[in-house]
Every structure is written in structure tokens, then in C-alpha cells.
C-alpha positions in Angstrom: 87.2 155.9 35.3 90.5 156.4 37.0 91.5 153.7 39.5 93.4 154.3 42.8 95.9 152.4 44.8 94.9 151.5 48.4 97.0 149.9 51.1 96.0 146.7 52.9 97.2 146.6 56.6 97.2 143.2 58.0 98.5 142.2 61.5 101.9 140.6 61.4 102.8 137.3 63.0 102.4 137.3 66.8 105.5 138.4 68.7 104.6 136.6 71.9 101.8 136.4 74.5 100.5 138.9 77.0 99.8 138.3 80.7 96.5 136.7 79.8 98.2 134.2 77.4 96.7 136.1 74.4 98.9 136.6 71.3 100.5 140.0 70.9 100.1 140.9 67.2 103.2 141.8 65.3 103.6 145.1 63.4 101.2 145.7 60.5 102.3 144.4 57.1 101.3 146.9 54.4 100.5 145.7 50.9 99.6 148.1 48.1 96.7 147.0 45.9 96.0 148.7 42.6 92.9 149.0 40.5 90.5 150.2 43.2 87.4 152.3 42.6 86.4 154.2 45.8 82.7 155.1 46.4 82.5 157.4 49.5 79.6 156.7 51.7 77.8 158.7 54.3 78.6 159.6 57.9 76.4 159.5 60.9 76.7 160.7 64.5 75.9 158.3 67.3 75.0 159.7 70.7 76.7 157.4 73.2 77.8 159.1 76.4 77.1 162.6 77.6 79.4 165.0 75.7 80.6 162.3 73.3 79.3 162.0 69.8 81.4 159.7 67.6 81.1 160.0 63.8 80.9 156.7 61.9 81.8 156.9 58.2 81.3 154.1 55.7 82.7 153.8 52.2 83.0 151.0 49.7 85.9 150.0 47.5 85.3 148.1 44.3 88.0 146.0 42.5 86.5 145.4 39.0 87.9 142.3 37.4 90.0 141.3 40.4 89.7 139.6 43.7 92.6 140.8 45.9 93.4 139.1 49.2 91.3 141.2 51.6 89.6 139.6 54.6 87.6 140.6 57.6 90.0 141.9 60.2 92.2 143.7 57.7 92.3 147.5 57.5 92.6 149.6 54.3 94.3 152.9 53.9 92.3 154.9 51.4 93.2 158.5 50.5 95.2 158.7 53.7 92.5 157.5 56.0 92.6 154.0 57.7 89.3 152.1 57.7 88.4 148.8 59.1 87.0 146.1 56.8 83.3 145.9 57.8 82.2 142.3 57.5 83.2 139.9 54.8 84.2 141.3 51.4 81.6 140.4 48.7 82.4 138.4 45.5 80.6 140.5 42.9 79.9 138.5 39.7 76.7 139.8 38.2 77.1 141.9 35.1 80.3 143.4 33.8 83.7 142.1 34.8 82.8 141.1 38.3 85.3 141.6 41.1 85.5 142.2 44.9 83.5 144.7 46.9 84.8 145.7 50.3 82.7 147.7 52.7 84.8 149.9 55.1 84.0 151.7 58.4 85.8 154.4 60.3 84.7 155.6 63.8 86.1 158.8 65.1 85.4 160.6 68.3 
């Protein structure tokens, strides 16, 4: 199997606070991560408001034999598409080399 490189996007250090005293995130800090296996998932349409039908796409990224620093709140750029990390990445240890499994979600529309 051929692995891919994905890019982790993590919020940079806060640059100040807004009018509600909430931190203003700094620019994203990109980090390339090699050795990823991408398993595209399905898409579904969710009827929300009249005339609006967002499409939610899920995918999973496996890192066999490695546990890169990816956390809830990060985003990953995979094949040019930016996805949100959906939940906490899973520490996969049963069978084979083990590794990290990251579930991703993208909502468009």
C-alpha cells in the first residue's frame, strides 16, 4: 500500500482577546505528517432549512505503526480538502503494527 502525506492544521497561540474577553486564535500552524493511509467514507445530505441541504462527508485516516500528535480540535488537509477531526483519535493496538486512527468530517453547503 502506498502511504500519503497529510497536513495537520492547529490553531496558533492566541493573539489577544475579543470584545467578550475570549481569546483570538493565532494563524494556523501547518505540520506535514507522512505515512497516512486514507479510507474515504460516505456522504450524506441533511435537510436543515428550506432550500439548504448540507452534505456531510466522513473519512478515516490510519497511521500504521505510528501515533502522530493529532488531537480533537485539529484539522487535517487530505488530498486538498480540509476536514475537522471528529472526536478523539483512537489508539489502535489490536493485530498488526497498531497505530492511530483519526475520523474526519467535512460539512459543505
